[in-house]
Structure formats: C-alpha cells, structure tokens
N, C-alpha and C positions, 0 to 999 in steps of 0.2 A: 384766313378763310380760303384763299387761293390754294394753299398747300393741301387743304382738306378736300378740295373739289377738283383738283387737276392732278395728272400724273407727275411724278418727279417732285423734287424739293426746291422751292423758290429761294430758300434761305441757305441752302447747302447744309441743313441740319443745325444751324445756329439758332439760338433763342434771341429774337430781335424784339425790342420794346421801343417806345418812343413817345413823344409828346409834342404838342403844338396846336395851333389853330389854322385850319385850311379855309381860305376864303373862296368865294364863287369862281374867281379867276384861277384858282389853284395855288396862289401864293401862300406860303407858310409864315405865320406871324408869331411873335414872341408870346410867351405865357409866363405866369408866376409859378413859383414852387419847384423849379427845375431840380435843385439839390435833393429835395425830398422824394421826387418822382424817380430820380436815378437810384437812390438807396432802395426804394421799394422794388424797382425793377431788378436790381442785383440780388436782393433778398429772395426773390422767386426764381432766380436762375438765369436771368438775361445776361448775355455777354456782349451784346451790341445795343446801343441806344441812339435813336434818331433825335437830334437836337435842332430846334429852329436856329437859323444863322444868327439872329439877334440875341440869342441866349448862349452862344458858344463860349464867350469869355467866362461867364458865370459857371457854366457847366465844366469847363476845363479846370477851373480853380477848385472844384469840389467833387470831381468824379471819383466814385469808389474804385478801389483796386479791382482789376479784372473786367472792367467795363470799357469797351471801345466806343468812343463817340464818333458819330457820323453827322456832319452838317447837312441840313436840308433847307431849302428855300424855294 
C-alpha cells in the first residue's frame, strides 16, 4: 500500500510476502501453515518472505527455492 501511495519503491522492486499475527503491542506471534503459505507466495512471484521468529526453524526446513526468508518479531 505504501508503495502505491508514496513516491519511490519501499521494497526496491522486490515482491515481498509474509505471514504472522501482530498483537496490540506490535509483537509478532507464531502461526500455523507456514510451509503452505511460503509455497503459495513463491507461486505468485514473491522472492522475499517475512517469517515470525517462532516459525523460523520450520520455515528454514521447508522454504521453496528462490525464496529469501526474513525473521520478524
């Protein structure tokens, strides 16, 4: 949304996707289905995927080729 409403590219032209649950304090919590969400993101062209810190081990073990994982918390 920010890329559409402001000048310049926030992502440097990369297709970024992600998942997680963000609480009122801003903390990112673990979620279910990370492997399936990564596959779906890669299938539509994402090259970067934001992963909750608590899901990093699961994500790293099943990340599709060509998808860079970025830990968030």
